[in-house]
Predicted model as a PDB file, atoms N, CA, C, CB and O in Angstrom, pLDDT in the B-factor column:
MODEL        1                                                                  
ATOM      1  N   UNK A   1       5.884-108.445  15.848  1.00 71.00           N  
ATOM      2  CA  UNK A   1       6.812-109.171  16.041  1.00 71.00           C  
ATOM      3  C   UNK A   1       7.670-110.041  17.046  1.00 71.00           C  
ATOM      4  CB  UNK A   1       7.204-108.665  15.716  1.00 71.00           C  
ATOM      5  O   UNK A   1       7.000-110.651  17.880  1.00 71.00           O  
ATOM      6  N   UNK A   2       8.491-110.136  17.080  1.00 80.00           N  
ATOM      7  CA  UNK A   2       9.056-111.361  18.349  1.00 80.00           C  
ATOM      8  C   UNK A   2      10.890-110.980  17.416  1.00 80.00           C  
ATOM      9  CB  UNK A   2       8.001-113.927  18.140  1.00 80.00           C  
ATOM     10  O   UNK A   2      11.347-111.157  16.287  1.00 80.00           O  
ATOM     11  N   UNK A   3      11.363-110.431  18.660  1.00 83.00           N  
ATOM     12  CA  UNK A   3      12.829-110.473  18.953  1.00 83.00           C  
ATOM     13  C   UNK A   3      13.662-111.769  18.196  1.00 83.00           C  
ATOM     14  CB  UNK A   3      12.973-110.584  20.616  1.00 83.00           C  
ATOM     15  O   UNK A   3      12.765-112.507  17.789  1.00 83.00           O  
ATOM     16  N   UNK A   4      15.091-112.411  17.803  1.00 87.00           N  
ATOM     17  CA  UNK A   4      14.933-113.088  17.612  1.00 87.00           C  
ATOM     18  C   UNK A   4      17.001-112.308  17.694  1.00 87.00           C  
ATOM     19  CB  UNK A   4      13.670-113.671  16.715  1.00 87.00           C  
ATOM     20  O   UNK A   4      17.560-111.259  17.374  1.00 87.00           O  
ATOM     21  N   UNK A   5      17.532-114.068  18.517  1.00 91.00           N  
ATOM     22  CA  UNK A   5      18.820-113.096  18.994  1.00 91.00           C  
ATOM     23  C   UNK A   5      19.512-114.245  17.103  1.00 91.00           C  
ATOM     24  CB  UNK A   5      19.929-113.534  21.543  1.00 91.00           C  
ATOM     25  O   UNK A   5      18.845-114.759  16.205  1.00 91.00           O  
ATOM     26  N   UNK A   6      20.792-114.175  17.287  1.00 93.00           N  
ATOM     27  CA  UNK A   6      21.209-114.769  16.172  1.00 93.00           C  
ATOM     28  C   UNK A   6      22.826-114.574  17.004  1.00 93.00           C  
ATOM     29  CB  UNK A   6      20.732-113.961  14.482  1.00 93.00           C  
ATOM     30  O   UNK A   6      23.088-114.142  18.126  1.00 93.00           O  
ATOM     31  N   UNK A   7      23.983-115.258  15.567  1.00 95.00           N  
ATOM     32  CA  UNK A   7      24.686-115.759  15.471  1.00 95.00           C  
ATOM     33  C   UNK A   7      26.074-116.211  14.955  1.00 95.00           C  
ATOM     34  CB  UNK A   7      24.209-115.931  15.475  1.00 95.00           C  
ATOM     35  O   UNK A   7      26.321-117.376  15.267  1.00 95.00           O  
ATOM     36  N   UNK A   8      27.206-115.486  14.127  1.00 95.00           N  
ATOM     37  CA  UNK A   8      27.608-115.287  12.988  1.00 95.00           C  
ATOM     38  C   UNK A   8      28.476-116.432  13.015  1.00 95.00           C  
ATOM     39  CB  UNK A   8      28.124-113.972  12.696  1.00 95.00           C  
ATOM     40  O   UNK A   8      29.349-116.360  13.880  1.00 95.00           O  
ATOM     41  N   UNK A   9      28.478-117.375  12.369  1.00 94.00           N  
ATOM     42  CA  UNK A   9      28.911-118.726  12.150  1.00 94.00           C  
ATOM     43  C   UNK A   9      30.861-118.928  12.165  1.00 94.00           C  
ATOM     44  CB  UNK A   9      28.139-119.133  10.534  1.00 94.00           C  
ATOM     45  O   UNK A   9      31.729-119.794  12.280  1.00 94.00           O  
ATOM     46  N   UNK A  10      30.600-116.754  11.859  1.00 95.00           N  
ATOM     47  CA  UNK A  10      32.636-116.958  11.737  1.00 95.00           C  
ATOM     48  C   UNK A  10      33.038-116.295  12.299  1.00 95.00           C  
ATOM     49  CB  UNK A  10      33.595-116.737  10.529  1.00 95.00           C  
ATOM     50  O   UNK A  10      34.263-116.404  12.350  1.00 95.00           O  
ATOM     51  N   UNK A  11      32.410-115.094  13.164  1.00 96.00           N  
ATOM     52  CA  UNK A  11      33.243-113.876  13.493  1.00 96.00           C  
ATOM     53  C   UNK A  11      31.975-114.472  15.336  1.00 96.00           C  
ATOM     54  CB  UNK A  11      32.980-111.725  12.073  1.00 96.00           C  
ATOM     55  O   UNK A  11      31.919-113.632  16.234  1.00 96.00           O  
ATOM     56  N   UNK A  12      31.475-115.343  15.462  1.00 94.00           N  
ATOM     57  CA  UNK A  12      31.017-115.203  16.781  1.00 94.00           C  
ATOM     58  C   UNK A  12      30.116-113.930  17.217  1.00 94.00           C  
ATOM     59  CB  UNK A  12      32.186-115.235  17.561  1.00 94.00           C  
ATOM     60  O   UNK A  12      29.695-113.943  18.374  1.00 94.00           O  
ATOM     61  N   UNK A  13      29.814-112.926  16.457  1.00 95.00           N  
ATOM     62  CA  UNK A  13      29.157-111.758  17.035  1.00 95.00           C  
ATOM     63  C   UNK A  13      27.849-112.420  16.990  1.00 95.00           C  
ATOM     64  CB  UNK A  13      29.300-110.280  16.244  1.00 95.00           C  
ATOM     65  O   UNK A  13      27.437-113.360  16.310  1.00 95.00           O  
ATOM     66  N   UNK A  14      27.012-111.299  18.367  1.00 93.00           N  
ATOM     67  CA  UNK A  14      25.500-111.740  18.998  1.00 93.00           C  
ATOM     68  C   UNK A  14      25.306-110.845  18.727  1.00 93.00           C  
ATOM     69  CB  UNK A  14      25.005-112.164  20.341  1.00 93.00           C  
ATOM     70  O   UNK A  14      26.144-109.963  18.913  1.00 93.00           O  
ATOM     71  N   UNK A  15      23.764-110.508  17.977  1.00 93.00           N  
ATOM     72  CA  UNK A  15      23.186-109.731  17.970  1.00 93.00           C  
ATOM     73  C   UNK A  15      21.639-110.011  17.756  1.00 93.00           C  
ATOM     74  CB  UNK A  15      23.792-109.072  17.286  1.00 93.00           C  
ATOM     75  O   UNK A  15      21.300-111.174  17.537  1.00 93.00           O  
ATOM     76  N   UNK A  16      20.544-108.863  17.813  1.00 90.00           N  
ATOM     77  CA  UNK A  16      19.090-108.893  17.447  1.00 90.00           C  
ATOM     78  C   UNK A  16      18.584-108.394  16.359  1.00 90.00           C  
ATOM     79  CB  UNK A  16      18.412-108.365  18.257  1.00 90.00           C  
ATOM     80  O   UNK A  16      19.058-107.359  15.892  1.00 90.00           O  
ATOM     81  N   UNK A  17      17.250-109.214  15.602  1.00 89.00           N  
ATOM     82  CA  UNK A  17      15.788-108.895  15.514  1.00 89.00           C  
ATOM     83  C   UNK A  17      15.030-108.553  15.152  1.00 89.00           C  
ATOM     84  CB  UNK A  17      15.418-108.628  15.810  1.00 89.00           C  
ATOM     85  O   UNK A  17      15.574-108.502  14.049  1.00 89.00           O  
ATOM     86  N   UNK A  18      14.188-108.224  14.980  1.00 87.00           N  
ATOM     87  CA  UNK A  18      13.284-107.599  14.898  1.00 87.00           C  
ATOM     88  C   UNK A  18      12.708-108.877  13.291  1.00 87.00           C  
ATOM     89  CB  UNK A  18      13.727-105.733  14.837  1.00 87.00           C  
ATOM     90  O   UNK A  18      13.381-109.018  12.270  1.00 87.00           O  
ATOM     91  N   UNK A  19      11.654-109.432  13.515  1.00 86.00           N  
ATOM     92  CA  UNK A  19      11.388-110.686  12.088  1.00 86.00           C  
ATOM     93  C   UNK A  19       9.370-111.279  12.415  1.00 86.00           C  
ATOM     94  CB  UNK A  19      13.060-112.807  12.482  1.00 86.00           C  
ATOM     95  O   UNK A  19       8.630-111.535  13.365  1.00 86.00           O  
ATOM     96  N   UNK A  20       9.340-111.240  11.376  1.00 87.00           N  
ATOM     97  CA  UNK A  20       8.380-111.799  11.732  1.00 87.00           C  
ATOM     98  C   UNK A  20       7.642-113.560  12.247  1.00 87.00           C  
ATOM     99  CB  UNK A  20       8.034-111.299  10.911  1.00 87.00           C  
ATOM    100  O   UNK A  20       8.357-113.704  13.239  1.00 87.00           O  
ATOM    101  N   UNK A  21       7.276-114.103  12.235  1.00 82.00           N  
ATOM    102  CA  UNK A  21       7.286-115.507  12.931  1.00 82.00           C  
ATOM    103  C   UNK A  21       7.992-116.294  11.472  1.00 82.00           C  
ATOM    104  CB  UNK A  21       5.398-116.175  13.542  1.00 82.00           C  
ATOM    105  O   UNK A  21       9.056-116.898  11.338  1.00 82.00           O  
ATOM    106  N   UNK A  22       6.783-115.952  10.400  1.00 87.00           N  
ATOM    107  CA  UNK A  22       6.721-116.942   8.701  1.00 87.00           C  
ATOM    108  C   UNK A  22       8.272-116.405   8.091  1.00 87.00           C  
ATOM    109  CB  UNK A  22       4.964-116.237   7.190  1.00 87.00           C  
ATOM    110  O   UNK A  22       8.839-116.923   7.129  1.00 87.00           O  
ATOM    111  N   UNK A  23       8.898-115.024   9.051  1.00 85.00           N  
ATOM    112  CA  UNK A  23      10.169-114.954   8.404  1.00 85.00           C  
ATOM    113  C   UNK A  23      11.237-116.411   8.439  1.00 85.00           C  
ATOM    114  CB  UNK A  23      10.862-113.697   9.141  1.00 85.00           C  
ATOM    115  O   UNK A  23      11.442-116.936   9.534  1.00 85.00           O  
ATOM    116  N   UNK A  24      11.727-116.859   7.477  1.00 83.00           N  
ATOM    117  CA  UNK A  24      12.789-118.006   6.760  1.00 83.00           C  
ATOM    118  C   UNK A  24      13.507-117.463   6.653  1.00 83.00           C  
ATOM    119  CB  UNK A  24      12.706-118.717   5.596  1.00 83.00           C  
ATOM    120  O   UNK A  24      14.477-118.179   6.902  1.00 83.00           O  
ATOM    121  N   UNK A  25      14.064-115.851   6.245  1.00 85.00           N  
ATOM    122  CA  UNK A  25      15.544-115.979   5.015  1.00 85.00           C  
ATOM    123  C   UNK A  25      16.376-115.938   6.235  1.00 85.00           C  
ATOM    124  CB  UNK A  25      15.997-114.426   3.558  1.00 85.00           C  
ATOM    125  O   UNK A  25      16.363-115.679   7.438  1.00 85.00           O  
ATOM    126  N   UNK A  26      17.335-116.462   4.940  1.00 89.00           N  
ATOM    127  CA  UNK A  26      19.099-116.546   5.908  1.00 89.00           C  
ATOM    128  C   UNK A  26      19.396-114.521   6.930  1.00 89.00           C  
ATOM    129  CB  UNK A  26      21.131-116.805   3.809  1.00 89.00           C  
ATOM    130  O   UNK A  26      18.837-113.435   6.780  1.00 89.00           O  
ATOM    131  N   UNK A  27      20.326-114.922   7.685  1.00 91.00           N  
ATOM    132  CA  UNK A  27      20.240-113.345   8.404  1.00 91.00           C  
ATOM    133  C   UNK A  27      21.486-112.503   8.309  1.00 91.00           C  
ATOM    134  CB  UNK A  27      19.957-113.420  10.050  1.00 91.00           C  
ATOM    135  O   UNK A  27      21.759-111.849   9.316  1.00 91.00           O  
ATOM    136  N   UNK A  28      22.218-112.418   7.357  1.00 93.00           N  
ATOM    137  CA  UNK A  28      23.123-111.573   7.328  1.00 93.00           C  
ATOM    138  C   UNK A  28      24.492-111.012   8.496  1.00 93.00           C  
ATOM    139  CB  UNK A  28      22.313-110.757   7.057  1.00 93.00           C  
ATOM    140  O   UNK A  28      24.104-110.065   9.180  1.00 93.00           O  
ATOM    141  N   UNK A  29      25.681-111.362   8.741  1.00 95.00           N  
ATOM    142  CA  UNK A  29      25.957-111.176  10.055  1.00 95.00           C  
ATOM    143  C   UNK A  29      26.234-109.137   9.548  1.00 95.00           C  
ATOM    144  CB  UNK A  29      27.583-112.466  10.778  1.00 95.00           C  
ATOM    145  O   UNK A  29      26.724-108.821   8.464  1.00 95.00           O  
ATOM    146  N   UNK A  30      25.767-108.045  10.658  1.00 94.00           N  
ATOM    147  CA  UNK A  30      26.356-106.801  10.783  1.00 94.00           C  
ATOM    148  C   UNK A  30      27.681-106.680  11.203  1.00 94.00           C  
ATOM    149  CB  UNK A  30      25.678-106.112  11.547  1.00 94.00           C  
ATOM    150  O   UNK A  30      27.820-105.635  11.838  1.00 94.00           O  
ATOM    151  N   UNK A  31      28.651-107.290  11.111  1.00 95.00           N  
ATOM    152  CA  UNK A  31      29.439-107.322  11.274  1.00 95.00           C  
ATOM    153  C   UNK A  31      30.214-107.558  10.036  1.00 95.00           C  
ATOM    154  CB  UNK A  31      29.423-107.855  12.130  1.00 95.00           C  
ATOM    155  O   UNK A  31      30.587-106.476   9.581  1.00 95.00           O  
ATOM    156  N   UNK A  32      30.572-108.501   9.365  1.00 95.00           N  
ATOM    157  CA  UNK A  32      31.297-109.131   8.757  1.00 95.00           C  
ATOM    158  C   UNK A  32      30.497-109.625   7.699  1.00 95.00           C  
ATOM    159  CB  UNK A  32      31.929-109.953   9.487  1.00 95.00           C  
ATOM    160  O   UNK A  32      31.098-109.982   6.686  1.00 95.00           O  
ATOM    161  N   UNK A  33      29.126-109.731   7.728  1.00 93.00           N  
ATOM    162  CA  UNK A  33      28.361-110.317   6.902  1.00 93.00           C  
ATOM    163  C   UNK A  33      27.707-111.892   6.748  1.00 93.00           C  
ATOM    164  CB  UNK A  33      28.985-110.046   6.039  1.00 93.00           C  
ATOM    165  O   UNK A  33      26.508-112.163   6.822  1.00 93.00           O  
ATOM    166  N   UNK A  34      28.565-112.627   6.567  1.00 94.00           N  
ATOM    167  CA  UNK A  34      28.561-113.737   6.417  1.00 94.00           C  
ATOM    168  C   UNK A  34      27.256-114.518   7.378  1.00 94.00           C  
ATOM    169  CB  UNK A  34      29.954-114.062   6.654  1.00 94.00           C  
ATOM    170  O   UNK A  34      26.619-113.851   8.194  1.00 94.00           O  
ATOM    171  N   UNK A  35      26.956-116.116   7.132  1.00 93.00           N  
ATOM    172  CA  UNK A  35      25.717-115.990   7.541  1.00 93.00           C  
ATOM    173  C   UNK A  35      25.863-116.486   9.388  1.00 93.00           C  
ATOM    174  CB  UNK A  35      24.681-117.017   6.427  1.00 93.00           C  
ATOM    175  O   UNK A  35      26.724-116.657  10.251  1.00 93.00           O  
ATOM    176  N   UNK A  36      24.497-116.543   9.211  1.00 94.00           N  
ATOM    177  CA  UNK A  36      24.527-116.541  11.061  1.00 94.00           C  
ATOM    178  C   UNK A  36      23.325-117.580  11.006  1.00 94.00           C  
ATOM    179  CB  UNK A  36      24.073-114.683  12.159  1.00 94.00           C  
ATOM    180  O   UNK A  36      22.756-117.976   9.989  1.00 94.00           O  
ATOM    181  N   UNK A  37      22.951-118.088  12.896  1.00 93.00           N  
ATOM    182  CA  UNK A  37      21.705-119.284  13.285  1.00 93.00           C  
ATOM    183  C   UNK A  37      21.450-118.695  13.898  1.00 93.00           C  
ATOM    184  CB  UNK A  37      21.695-120.669  13.779  1.00 93.00           C  
ATOM    185  O   UNK A  37      22.292-117.933  14.373  1.00 93.00           O  
ATOM    186  N   UNK A  38      20.468-118.660  14.199  1.00 90.00           N  
ATOM    187  CA  UNK A  38      18.409-117.883  14.894  1.00 90.00           C  
ATOM    188  C   UNK A  38      19.644-118.777  16.582  1.00 90.00           C  
ATOM    189  CB  UNK A  38      15.446-119.484  13.863  1.00 90.00           C  
ATOM    190  O   UNK A  38      20.476-119.673  16.444  1.00 90.00           O  
ATOM    191  N   UNK A  39      19.492-118.499  17.099  1.00 89.00           N  
ATOM    192  CA  UNK A  39      19.828-119.019  18.113  1.00 89.00           C  
ATOM    193  C   UNK A  39      18.253-119.076  19.752  1.00 89.00           C  
ATOM    194  CB  UNK A  39      21.333-118.031  18.292  1.00 89.00           C  
ATOM    195  O   UNK A  39      17.636-118.039  19.995  1.00 89.00           O  
ATOM    196  N   UNK A  40      18.013-120.125  20.394  1.00 81.00           N  
ATOM    197  CA  UNK A  40      17.154-119.932  21.321  1.00 81.00           C  
ATOM    198  C   UNK A  40      16.948-119.172  21.878  1.00 81.00           C  
ATOM    199  CB  UNK A  40      17.125-120.401  21.902  1.00 81.00           C  
ATOM    200  O   UNK A  40      17.752-118.281  21.604  1.00 81.00           O  
ATOM    201  N   UNK A  41      16.247-118.858  22.656  1.00 71.00           N  
ATOM    202  CA  UNK A  41      16.294-117.354  23.829  1.00 71.00           C  
ATOM    203  C   UNK A  41      15.529-117.659  24.044  1.00 71.00           C  
ATOM    204  CB  UNK A  41      16.339-115.807  23.718  1.00 71.00           C  
ATOM    205  O   UNK A  41      14.767-118.525  23.613  1.00 71.00           O  
ATOM    206  N   UNK A  42      15.548-116.759  25.059  1.00 67.00           N  
ATOM    207  CA  UNK A  42      14.457-117.140  26.735  1.00 67.00           C  
ATOM    208  C   UNK A  42      13.428-116.755  26.513  1.00 67.00           C  
ATOM    209  CB  UNK A  42      14.721-116.419  28.280  1.00 67.00           C  
ATOM    210  O   UNK A  42      12.518-117.517  26.838  1.00 67.00           O  
ATOM    211  N   UNK A  43      13.091-115.613  25.961  1.00 62.00           N  
ATOM    212  CA  UNK A  43      12.026-114.716  25.356  1.00 62.00           C  
ATOM    213  C   UNK A  43      11.416-113.974  26.382  1.00 62.00           C  
ATOM    214  CB  UNK A  43      10.952-115.458  24.600  1.00 62.00           C  
ATOM    215  O   UNK A  43      11.920-114.402  27.421  1.00 62.00           O  
ATOM    216  N   UNK A  44      10.438-112.911  26.709  1.00 62.00           N  
ATOM    217  CA  UNK A  44      10.029-112.409  27.348  1.00 62.00           C  
ATOM    218  C   UNK A  44       9.036-112.750  28.412  1.00 62.00           C  
ATOM    219  CB  UNK A  44       9.895-111.824  26.764  1.00 62.00           C  
ATOM    220  O   UNK A  44       8.441-113.825  28.338  1.00 62.00           O  
ATOM    221  N   UNK A  45       8.869-112.136  29.139  1.00 63.00           N  
ATOM    222  CA  UNK A  45       8.110-112.244  30.977  1.00 63.00           C  
ATOM    223  C   UNK A  45       6.663-111.785  30.210  1.00 63.00           C  
ATOM    224  CB  UNK A  45       8.906-110.663  32.730  1.00 63.00           C  
ATOM    225  O   UNK A  45       6.399-111.047  29.260  1.00 63.00           O  
ATOM    226  N   UNK A  46       6.038-112.449  30.946  1.00 65.00           N  
ATOM    227  CA  UNK A  46       4.483-111.353  30.376  1.00 65.00           C  
ATOM    228  C   UNK A  46       4.222-110.511  31.147  1.00 65.00           C  
ATOM    229  CB  UNK A  46       2.967-111.972  30.232  1.00 65.00           C  
ATOM    230  O   UNK A  46       4.880-110.222  32.147  1.00 65.00           O  
ATOM    231  N   UNK A  47       3.438-110.121  30.854  1.00 65.00           N  
ATOM    232  CA  UNK A  47       2.615-109.257  31.816  1.00 65.00           C  
ATOM    233  C   UNK A  47       1.340-108.896  31.863  1.00 65.00           C  
ATOM    234  CB  UNK A  47       3.014-108.269  31.868  1.00 65.00           C  
ATOM    235  O   UNK A  47       0.851-108.184  30.986  1.00 65.00           O  
ATOM    236  N   UNK A  48       0.704-109.313  32.821  1.00 65.00           N  
ATOM    237  CA  UNK A  48      -1.584-109.563  32.417  1.00 65.00           C  
ATOM    238  C   UNK A  48      -1.712-107.696  33.365  1.00 65.00           C  
ATOM    239  CB  UNK A  48      -3.117-112.009  34.184  1.00 65.00           C  
ATOM    240  O   UNK A  48      -0.949-107.078  34.109  1.00 65.00           O  
ATOM    241  N   UNK A  49      -2.809-107.473  32.898  1.00 65.00           N  
ATOM    242  CA  UNK A  49      -2.531-105.965  33.451  1.00 65.00           C  
ATOM    243  C   UNK A  49      -4.258-106.315  33.251  1.00 65.00           C  
ATOM    244  CB  UNK A  49      -1.376-104.396  32.412  1.00 65.00           C  
ATOM    245  O   UNK A  49      -4.748-107.421  33.020  1.00 65.00           O  
ATOM    246  N   UNK A  50      -5.052-104.872  33.437  1.00 64.00           N  
ATOM    247  CA  UNK A  50      -6.345-105.143  33.456  1.00 64.00           C  
ATOM    248  C   UNK A  50      -6.766-106.281  33.999  1.00 64.00           C  
ATOM    249  CB  UNK A  50      -6.779-105.086  32.384  1.00 64.00           C  
ATOM    250  O   UNK A  50      -6.261-107.013  34.850  1.00 64.00           O  
ATOM    251  N   UNK A  51      -8.190-106.355  33.132  1.00 63.00           N  
ATOM    252  CA  UNK A  51      -9.311-107.145  33.642  1.00 63.00           C  
ATOM    253  C   UNK A  51      -9.675-108.295  33.272  1.00 63.00           C  
ATOM    254  CB  UNK A  51     -10.264-106.621  33.549  1.00 63.00           C  
ATOM    255  O   UNK A  51      -9.365-107.994  32.119  1.00 63.00           O  
ATOM    256  N   UNK A  52     -10.116-109.540  33.144  1.00 61.00           N  
ATOM    257  CA  UNK A  52      -9.810-111.206  32.846  1.00 61.00           C  
ATOM    258  C   UNK A  52      -8.656-111.612  33.258  1.00 61.00           C  
ATOM    259  CB  UNK A  52      -9.788-111.659  31.405  1.00 61.00           C  
ATOM    260  O   UNK A  52      -7.608-111.747  32.627  1.00 61.00           O  
ATOM    261  N   UNK A  53      -8.809-111.734  33.962  1.00 61.00           N  
ATOM    262  CA  UNK A  53      -6.996-112.427  34.427  1.00 61.00           C  
ATOM    263  C   UNK A  53      -7.343-113.340  36.164  1.00 61.00           C  
ATOM    264  CB  UNK A  53      -5.324-110.399  34.856  1.00 61.00           C  
ATOM    265  O   UNK A  53      -7.664-112.657  37.137  1.00 61.00           O  
ATOM    266  N   UNK A  54      -7.215-114.802  36.268  1.00 62.00           N  
ATOM    267  CA  UNK A  54      -7.321-114.836  37.100  1.00 62.00           C  
ATOM    268  C   UNK A  54      -7.309-114.320  38.973  1.00 62.00           C  
ATOM    269  CB  UNK A  54      -7.099-115.256  36.592  1.00 62.00           C  
ATOM    270  O   UNK A  54      -8.229-114.494  39.772  1.00 62.00           O  
ATOM    271  N   UNK A  55      -5.516-113.460  39.327  1.00 60.00           N  
ATOM    272  CA  UNK A  55      -5.456-112.401  39.831  1.00 60.00           C  
ATOM    273  C   UNK A  55      -6.237-111.690  39.946  1.00 60.00           C  
ATOM    274  CB  UNK A  55      -4.860-111.951  39.548  1.00 60.00           C  
ATOM    275  O   UNK A  55      -6.317-111.631  41.173  1.00 60.00           O  
ATOM    276  N   UNK A  56      -7.155-110.847  39.461  1.00 57.00           N  
ATOM    277  CA  UNK A  56      -7.765-109.525  39.367  1.00 57.00           C  
ATOM    278  C   UNK A  56      -9.264-109.838  39.251  1.00 57.00           C  
ATOM    279  CB  UNK A  56      -7.195-108.645  38.111  1.00 57.00           C  
ATOM    280  O   UNK A  56      -9.971-108.890  39.591  1.00 57.00           O  
ATOM    281  N   UNK A  57      -9.963-111.014  38.826  1.00 60.00           N  
ATOM    282  CA  UNK A  57     -11.073-111.134  38.700  1.00 60.00           C  
ATOM    283  C   UNK A  57     -11.488-112.557  38.846  1.00 60.00           C  
ATOM    284  CB  UNK A  57     -11.365-110.557  37.658  1.00 60.00           C  
ATOM    285  O   UNK A  57     -12.262-112.925  37.963  1.00 60.00           O  
ATOM    286  N   UNK A  58     -11.091-113.662  39.951  1.00 61.00           N  
ATOM    287  CA  UNK A  58     -11.586-115.236  40.172  1.00 61.00           C  
ATOM    288  C   UNK A  58     -11.029-115.612  40.757  1.00 61.00           C  
ATOM    289  CB  UNK A  58     -11.681-116.168  39.362  1.00 61.00           C  
ATOM    290  O   UNK A  58     -11.231-116.817  40.904  1.00 61.00           O  
ATOM    291  N   UNK A  59      -9.573-114.849  41.818  1.00 60.00           N  
ATOM    292  CA  UNK A  59      -9.237-114.892  42.954  1.00 60.00           C  
ATOM    293  C   UNK A  59     -10.465-114.686  43.473  1.00 60.00           C  
ATOM    294  CB  UNK A  59      -8.233-114.114  43.310  1.00 60.00           C  
ATOM    295  O   UNK A  59     -11.357-114.116  42.844  1.00 60.00           O  
ATOM    296  N   UNK A  60     -10.669-115.412  45.379  1.00 64.00           N  
ATOM    297  CA  UNK A  60     -11.391-114.872  46.571  1.00 64.00           C  
ATOM    298  C   UNK A  60     -10.869-113.764  47.017  1.00 64.00           C  
ATOM    299  CB  UNK A  60     -11.454-115.715  47.638  1.00 64.00           C  
ATOM    300  O   UNK A  60      -9.639-113.811  46.994  1.00 64.00           O  
ATOM    301  N   UNK A  61     -11.219-112.967  47.340  1.00 65.00           N  
ATOM    302  CA  UNK A  61     -10.877-111.085  47.821  1.00 65.00           C  
ATOM    303  C   UNK A  61     -11.368-111.790  49.323  1.00 65.00           C  
ATOM    304  CB  UNK A  61     -12.261-109.197  46.884  1.00 65.00           C  
ATOM    305  O   UNK A  61     -12.280-112.330  49.950  1.00 65.00           O  
ATOM    306  N   UNK A  62      -9.468-111.131  49.336  1.00 69.00           N  
ATOM    307  CA  UNK A  62      -9.420-111.645  51.050  1.00 69.00           C  
ATOM    308  C   UNK A  62     -10.068-111.006  52.034  1.00 69.00           C  
ATOM    309  CB  UNK A  62      -8.110-111.607  51.668  1.00 69.00           C  
ATOM    310  O   UNK A  62     -11.182-110.504  51.881  1.00 69.00           O  
ATOM    311  N   UNK A  63      -9.384-110.985  53.150  1.00 72.00           N  
ATOM    312  CA  UNK A  63     -10.809-110.937  54.577  1.00 72.00           C  
ATOM    313  C   UNK A  63      -9.870-109.777  54.589  1.00 72.00           C  
ATOM    314  CB  UNK A  63     -11.163-112.328  56.370  1.00 72.00           C  
ATOM    315  O   UNK A  63      -8.751-109.576  54.117  1.00 72.00           O  
ATOM    316  N   UNK A  64     -10.967-108.887  55.501  1.00 70.00           N  
ATOM    317  CA  UNK A  64     -10.102-107.600  56.310  1.00 70.00           C  
ATOM    318  C   UNK A  64      -9.149-108.145  57.180  1.00 70.00           C  
ATOM    319  CB  UNK A  64     -11.035-106.584  57.289  1.00 70.00           C  
ATOM    320  O   UNK A  64      -9.116-109.363  57.359  1.00 70.00           O  
ATOM    321  N   UNK A  65      -8.195-107.212  57.869  1.00 72.00           N  
ATOM    322  CA  UNK A  65      -7.250-107.785  59.260  1.00 72.00           C  
ATOM    323  C   UNK A  65      -8.912-107.261  60.430  1.00 72.00           C  
ATOM    324  CB  UNK A  65      -5.001-106.403  59.683  1.00 72.00           C  
ATOM    325  O   UNK A  65     -10.063-106.835  60.330  1.00 72.00           O  
ATOM    326  N   UNK A  66      -8.224-107.557  61.104  1.00 71.00           N  
ATOM    327  CA  UNK A  66      -8.786-107.140  62.591  1.00 71.00           C  
ATOM    328  C   UNK A  66      -8.330-105.135  62.846  1.00 71.00           C  
ATOM    329  CB  UNK A  66      -7.677-108.467  64.065  1.00 71.00           C  
ATOM    330  O   UNK A  66      -7.716-104.210  62.315  1.00 71.00           O  
ATOM    331  N   UNK A  67      -8.958-105.389  63.730  1.00 68.00           N  
ATOM    332  CA  UNK A  67      -7.944-103.967  64.312  1.00 68.00           C  
ATOM    333  C   UNK A  67      -8.162-104.217  65.960  1.00 68.00           C  
ATOM    334  CB  UNK A  67      -8.699-101.977  63.719  1.00 68.00           C  
ATOM    335  O   UNK A  67      -8.937-104.982  66.533  1.00 68.00           O  
ATOM    336  N   UNK A  68      -7.322-103.413  66.415  1.00 66.00           N  
ATOM    337  CA  UNK A  68      -7.202-103.625  67.128  1.00 66.00           C  
ATOM    338  C   UNK A  68      -7.883-103.765  68.310  1.00 66.00           C  
ATOM    339  CB  UNK A  68      -6.679-103.304  66.988  1.00 66.00           C  
ATOM    340  O   UNK A  68      -7.698-104.735  69.045  1.00 66.00           O  
ATOM    341  N   UNK A  69      -8.972-102.516  68.662  1.00 64.00           N  
ATOM    342  CA  UNK A  69     -10.049-102.859  68.513  1.00 64.00           C  
ATOM    343  C   UNK A  69     -10.730-104.634  68.772  1.00 64.00           C  
ATOM    344  CB  UNK A  69     -10.087-102.315  67.311  1.00 64.00           C  
ATOM    345  O   UNK A  69     -10.881-105.261  69.821  1.00 64.00           O  
ATOM    346  N   UNK A  70     -11.021-105.027  67.327  1.00 59.00           N  
ATOM    347  CA  UNK A  70     -11.200-105.563  68.221  1.00 59.00           C  
ATOM    348  C   UNK A  70     -11.452-107.387  68.146  1.00 59.00           C  
ATOM    349  CB  UNK A  70     -12.139-104.742  68.657  1.00 59.00           C  
ATOM    350  O   UNK A  70     -12.262-108.314  68.145  1.00 59.00           O  
ATOM    351  N   UNK A  71      -9.304-106.750  68.061  1.00 58.00           N  
ATOM    352  CA  UNK A  71      -8.685-108.108  68.576  1.00 58.00           C  
ATOM    353  C   UNK A  71      -9.131-108.569  69.959  1.00 58.00           C  
ATOM    354  CB  UNK A  71      -7.134-107.998  68.641  1.00 58.00           C  
ATOM    355  O   UNK A  71      -9.407-109.732  70.253  1.00 58.00           O  
ATOM    356  N   UNK A  72      -9.175-107.331  70.911  1.00 61.00           N  
ATOM    357  CA  UNK A  72      -8.833-107.351  72.647  1.00 61.00           C  
ATOM    358  C   UNK A  72     -10.366-107.666  72.638  1.00 61.00           C  
ATOM    359  CB  UNK A  72      -8.129-105.644  73.718  1.00 61.00           C  
ATOM    360  O   UNK A  72     -10.737-108.134  73.714  1.00 61.00           O  
ATOM    361  N   UNK A  73     -11.176-107.553  71.864  1.00 57.00           N  
ATOM    362  CA  UNK A  73     -12.867-108.483  72.209  1.00 57.00           C  
ATOM    363  C   UNK A  73     -13.112-110.066  72.755  1.00 57.00           C  
ATOM    364  CB  UNK A  73     -13.718-108.643  70.682  1.00 57.00           C  
ATOM    365  O   UNK A  73     -14.255-110.493  72.919  1.00 57.00           O  
TER     366      UNK A  73                                                      
ENDMDL                                                                          
END                                                                             
């Protein structure tokens, strides 16, 4: 479930709620109980871990650096 940010229309209190995407119900302010509006937020950053992503599976392998003995030749 995503986290949504809300702002009270009366007291301007900011708060967050975990809600299903399909939830369209009115959310009351936890401070004064009046209606609040859902804000557009930046969301969370994505972290890709494991196999199946470009960085781990499809990128060309880096060439190993030459050692000091190989550089002197």
